[in-house]
C-alpha positions in Angstrom: -15.7 -55.5 -59.8 -17.4 -52.6 -61.5 -20.6 -53.3 -59.5 -18.7 -53.2 -56.2 -16.9 -49.9 -57.1 -20.3 -48.4 -58.1 -21.8 -49.3 -54.7 -18.8 -47.9 -52.8 -19.0 -44.6 -54.8 -22.7 -44.2 -54.1 -22.2 -44.9 -50.4 -19.5 -42.3 -50.1 -21.6 -39.8 -52.0 -24.6 -40.3 -49.7 -22.4 -39.9 -46.5 -20.8 -36.7 -47.8 -24.2 -35.3 -48.7 -25.5 -36.2 -45.2 -22.5 -34.5 -43.6 -23.1 -31.3 -45.5 -26.8 -31.3 -44.6 -26.0 -31.8 -40.9 -23.2 -29.2 -41.0 -25.6 -26.7 -42.5 -28.8 -27.3 -40.5 -27.5 -28.7 -37.2 -23.8 -27.6 -36.7 -24.1 -28.1 -32.9 -24.3 -31.8 -33.5 -20.8 -31.8 -34.7 -19.3 -29.7 -31.8 -20.5 -31.3 -28.6 -22.6 -34.0 -27.0 -26.3 -33.3 -27.1 -28.6 -34.2 -24.3 -32.3 -33.9 -24.0 -34.0 -31.9 -21.3 -37.1 -32.9 -19.4 -39.0 -30.7 -21.8 -37.7 -32.6 -24.8 -35.4 -29.8 -26.0 -31.9 -30.7 -27.3 -29.2 -29.1 -25.1 -25.5 -28.9 -25.7 -23.3 -30.3 -23.0 -19.5 -29.9 -22.8 -17.4 -33.0 -22.2 -16.8 -33.6 -18.5 -13.4 -33.2 -16.9 -11.8 -36.3 -15.4 -12.6 -36.7 -11.7 -10.2 -34.6 -9.5 -9.0 -32.4 -12.3 -9.6 -28.6 -12.7 -9.9 -26.4 -15.8 -6.7 -24.8 -17.0 -6.0 -21.5 -15.3 -8.4 -22.2 -12.5 -7.6 -20.9 -9.0 -9.7 -23.7 -7.4 -6.7 -25.6 -6.0 -5.4 -22.5 -4.2 -8.8 -21.7 -2.9 -9.4 -25.2 -1.6 -6.0 -25.2 0.1 -6.3 -21.8 1.9 -10.1 -21.3 2.4 -10.6 -23.8 5.3 -8.1 -21.8 7.4 -10.0 -18.5 6.9 -12.6 -17.9 9.6 -15.5 -15.5 10.2 -15.3 -13.4 13.4 -18.3 -11.9 15.1 -17.9 -9.5 18.0 -20.2 -7.8 20.4 -19.8 -5.2 23.1 -22.1 -3.3 25.5 -22.2 0.4 24.8 -23.7 3.1 27.1 -24.7 6.5 25.9 -21.9 9.0 26.8 -24.3 11.1 28.8 -26.2 8.3 30.4 -25.0 9.4 33.9 -26.0 13.0 33.4 -29.1 13.7 35.7 -30.6 16.1 33.2 -30.2 13.6 30.4 -31.9 11.0 32.5 -34.7 13.4 33.4 -35.5 14.1 29.8 -34.7 10.7 28.2 -34.8 8.3 31.1 -32.3 5.6 31.7 -31.1 4.4 28.3 -29.3 1.4 29.8 -26.8 -0.4 27.6 -27.0 -1.4 24.0 -25.2 -4.2 22.3 -23.0 -3.3 19.4 -21.9 -6.0 17.0 -19.0 -6.2 14.6 -17.9 -8.4 11.7 -14.5 -9.5 10.3 -12.3 -12.3 9.3 -9.3 -14.1 10.6 -6.7 -16.7 9.6 -5.7 -19.8 11.5 -1.9 -20.0 11.5 -1.2 -22.7 14.1 -2.6 -26.1 15.0 -2.7 -24.8 18.6 -5.6 -22.5 17.6 -3.8 -19.1 17.1 -5.6 -16.8 14.7 -4.3 -13.6 13.1 -6.7 -10.8 12.5 -6.9 -7.0 12.6 -6.8 -5.1 15.9 -9.8 -2.9 14.7 -11.9 -6.1 14.3 -11.7 -7.1 18.0 -10.8 -3.8 19.7 -13.0 -3.2 22.7 -15.1 -6.4 22.2 -16.6 -8.1 25.2 -17.4 -11.3 23.3 -15.7 -12.8 20.2 -17.1 -15.8 18.3 -15.2 -17.6 15.5 -16.9 -19.7 12.9 -15.0 -22.1 10.7 -15.9 -23.2 7.2 -17.1 -26.6 8.5 -19.6 -24.7 10.6 -17.9 -25.3 13.9 -18.0 -22.3 16.3 -15.8 -21.4 19.3 -15.3 -18.5 21.7 -12.0 -16.7 21.1 -9.6 -15.2 23.6 -7.5 -12.2 22.8 -3.8 -13.2 23.4 -2.5 -9.7 22.5 -2.9 -6.8 20.1 -0.5 -4.4 18.3 -2.4 -1.2 17.4 0.6 0.2 15.7 0.4 -2.4 12.9 -3.4 -3.0 13.4 -2.8 -6.7 14.2 -4.3 -8.9 16.9 -3.7 -12.6 17.9 -6.6 -14.7 19.1 -6.8 -18.3 20.3 -9.5 -20.9 20.1 -9.7 -24.4 21.6 -10.8 -26.8 18.9 -9.3 -30.1 17.5 -8.1 -30.8 14.0 -7.9 -27.2 12.9 -7.0 -26.4 9.3 -3.8 -24.3 9.1 -2.7 -21.9 6.4 0.8 -22.2 4.9 2.9 -19.0 5.3 4.3 -17.7 2.0 7.2 -15.2 1.5 5.9 -11.7 1.1 9.5 -10.4 0.5 9.6 -12.2 -2.9 6.3 -11.1 -4.4 6.3 -8.7 -7.4 3.9 -6.3 -8.9 1.7 -8.2 -11.3 1.6 -11.4 -9.4 -1.8 -13.0 -9.2 -3.4 -13.2 -5.7 -6.7 -14.2 -4.1 -8.5 -12.4 -1.2 -10.5 -14.6 1.1 -12.9 -13.4 3.8 -16.5 -12.8 4.8 -17.6 -9.5 3.1 -20.8 -8.0 4.5 -21.5 -11.2 6.4 -22.7 -13.0 3.3 -20.4 -16.0 3.9 -16.9 -16.9 2.8 -16.0 -15.3 -0.5 -12.9 -15.7 -2.8 -12.0 -12.8 -5.1 -9.0 -12.6 -7.5 -6.7 -9.9 -8.8 -3.1 -8.9 -8.9 -0.6 -7.2 -6.7 -0.9 -3.6 -7.8 2.0 -2.1 -5.7 4.3 -2.8 -2.9 5.6 -0.9 0.1 2.6 1.5 0.3 3.1 3.9 3.2 2.1 7.4 4.5 -1.6 6.5 4.2 -2.3 7.5 7.8 -3.8 4.1 8.6 -1.1 2.7 11.0 2.1 3.9 12.6 4.1 1.3 10.8 3.0 1.0 7.1 4.4 -1.3 4.5 1.3 -2.4 2.7 0.7 -4.7 -0.2 -1.8 -3.1 -2.6 -4.1 -5.3 -4.6 -7.1 -4.9 -6.9 -8.7 -8.1 -5.6 -12.1 -7.1 -4.3 -11.9 -6.4 -0.5 -15.1 -5.2 1.2 -16.2 -4.5 4.8 -16.0 -7.8 6.6 -12.9 -8.9 4.7 -10.7 -7.2 7.4 -8.4 -9.8 8.9 -8.9 -12.2 6.1 -6.2 -13.8 3.9 -4.4 -12.5 0.8 -2.8 -15.6 -0.8 -0.8 -16.5 -3.8 -1.9 -18.9 -6.5 -0.4 -21.8 -4.6 -2.7 -20.9 -1.6 0.1 -19.6 0.6 -0.5 -16.6 2.9 1.1 -13.4 1.7 -0.8 -10.9 3.9 -3.6 -9.9 6.2 -6.3 -7.8 4.4 -6.8 -4.7 6.5 -8.1 -1.7 4.6 -9.7 -0.4 1.4 -9.7 2.9 -0.4 -13.3 3.8 -1.0 -15.7 6.7 -1.3 -18.8 4.5 -1.3 -17.9 1.9 1.4 -17.4 -0.8 -1.2 -14.5 -2.1 -3.2 -13.0 0.3 -5.8 -10.1 -1.9 -6.7 -7.6 -0.5 -4.2 -7.1 -2.7 -1.1 -4.3 -3.0 1.3 -2.8 -6.0 3.1 -0.2 -6.2 5.9 2.7 -8.4 4.6 3.0 -11.8 6.3 6.6 -10.9 7.3 5.3 -8.1 9.5 2.4 -10.3 10.8 4.8 -13.1 11.7 7.1 -10.7 13.7 4.0 -9.4 15.6 2.8 -13.0 16.2 6.1 -14.2 17.5 6.4 -11.2 19.9 2.9 -11.5 21.3 3.0 -15.3 21.7 6.4 -15.2 23.3 6.5 -12.0 25.3 2.8 -10.9 25.4 3.8 -7.8 23.4 5.8 -6.6 20.5 9.2 -5.2 21.3 10.5 -2.4 19.1 13.6 -0.2 19.1 13.4 3.6 19.8 16.1 6.3 19.6 14.2 9.5 20.6 14.2 11.7 17.5 11.6 13.8 15.6 12.1 12.9 11.9 10.8 14.7 8.8 10.8 14.3 5.1 13.9 16.0 3.6 12.9 19.0 1.6 15.0 21.8 0.0 13.6 24.3 2.5 14.6 22.1 5.5 17.9 21.4 4.0 18.6 25.1 3.5 17.3 25.9 7.0 19.7 23.5 8.7 22.5 24.0 6.2 22.8 20.4 5.2 24.2 19.2 1.8 22.1 16.1 1.2 19.5 15.2 -1.4 18.3 11.9 0.1 17.5 10.6 3.6 15.4 11.7 6.6 16.2 14.9 8.3 16.0 15.1 12.1 14.3 18.3 13.4 14.3 17.4 17.1 16.3 15.2 19.4 15.0 14.1 22.8 17.3 15.2 25.6 19.1 12.3 27.2 17.5 9.9 24.7 19.6 7.2 22.9 20.2 9.4 19.8 21.2 12.4 21.9 23.6 10.3 24.0 25.3 9.1 20.8 25.8 12.7 19.5 22.9 13.1 17.1 21.9 16.8 16.5 18.9 18.6 14.9 19.6 19.0 11.2 21.4 15.6 10.8 20.1 13.6 7.9 19.9 9.8 8.5 20.7 8.0 5.2 21.2 4.5 6.5 20.4 2.4 9.6 22.8 -0.5 9.7 22.6 -1.8 6.1 19.1 -0.5 5.5 18.7 2.7 3.4 16.2 5.3 4.8 14.7 7.3 2.0 11.6 8.5 3.9 10.1 8.7 7.4 8.2 5.5 7.0 11.4 3.5 6.2 13.2 5.1 9.1 10.4 4.2 11.5 10.4 0.6 10.3 14.2 0.3 10.4 14.5 1.6 13.9 11.5 -0.4 15.2 13.2 -3.6 13.9 16.3 -2.9 16.0 16.9 -4.9 19.2 16.8 -2.6 22.3 20.2 -2.5 24.0 22.2 -3.6 21.0 24.2 -0.8 19.3 23.7 -0.1 15.6 25.6 2.1 13.2 23.7 5.1 11.7 25.1 6.8 8.6 24.4 10.5 8.9 24.9 13.6 6.7 25.9 16.6 8.8 26.4 19.8 6.9 28.6 18.8 3.9 30.3 15.8 5.7 29.4 12.2 6.5 29.3 11.0 10.1 28.9 7.5 11.6 27.0 7.3 14.9 26.7 4.2 17.0 23.4 4.4 18.7 22.1 1.9 21.3 18.3 1.9 20.9 16.0 1.8 23.9 12.6 0.2 24.2 9.9 2.0 22.2 7.0 3.2 24.5 3.7 1.3 24.3 1.0 2.7 22.0 -0.9 4.1 25.0 2.2 6.0 26.1 3.0 7.1 22.6 -0.4 8.7 22.2 0.8 11.4 24.5 3.6 12.2 22.0 3.6 12.9 18.3 2.7 9.7 16.5 5.8 9.6 14.3 8.3 10.3 17.0 10.9 7.5 16.8 
């Protein structure tokens, strides 16, 4: 019995000694699985994940879900020198002919029928539009319609078995939510970047007539325009459209058009060939103490009207210069951008209640909006006339 116990004690002592030697001289042997390279060097290899599983916190599932529906868009158009028809220019420089100008952007497939959402500035003036999918298929795209006032365009391609993105709810997002931006920056190929929603409702940037941008710090670069901003479930939240940059590259401030706006534009273009918006014929301005004093109005919030178009919908309902619009229907209007958006959402021909401050009293006006002039017609008028 004593002999057996002695052997057992010696064996334990040897094993413990070996453990301390290995822990001191080769600690990596105790942390992972060592493999040997072709050069005979011992390398540390982490345990493999089970097939089909992803690492905790990975955005790979969202990227796999959304990326196939994000396409690259290549455009081209023939450009002539503006003075090519001038005889003196031709005498000195000869006939310059036409030169081909190319453009690059991204788009999102939102329907099995082949409808694609992108930015208007990506396809504006293009003679030829080619769409490339992630599976390398290519197709010529047709412009179904554009909406310069939101910088959106709808294209269509004819291909089978198209991947389609799932539309999310941009009205329920919050600052701090994680997002992914997917597109084709600089033409290097499809790229996924991550970040958070930095701000909501960004306006007065001078980019579009109607602005209600989602701001994100996910890297957006030239070529990303028209691409997808998606949540961590891979659902579409917005169409990437612009960046704030002094160098031409990403500085962590990018802007996307909310999917709620994009869906409204899509429905209007596909159904009617254009986007129908309300219009009341007023000249709005931000309410300032100086304007309030000039017009003698007792209000500290709302949008002051400095001009009313004669015989326009607002004038016919009794609106006057100096009135302050505080609410359109049930929607508060705290600035010009909110007023533009609220009025544009109205259905032409259907009367709506406007809550107005006039002097030191409140007035309720029932205005029947008309049809907002097209962008080409609106260019002859101040951009923010509503």
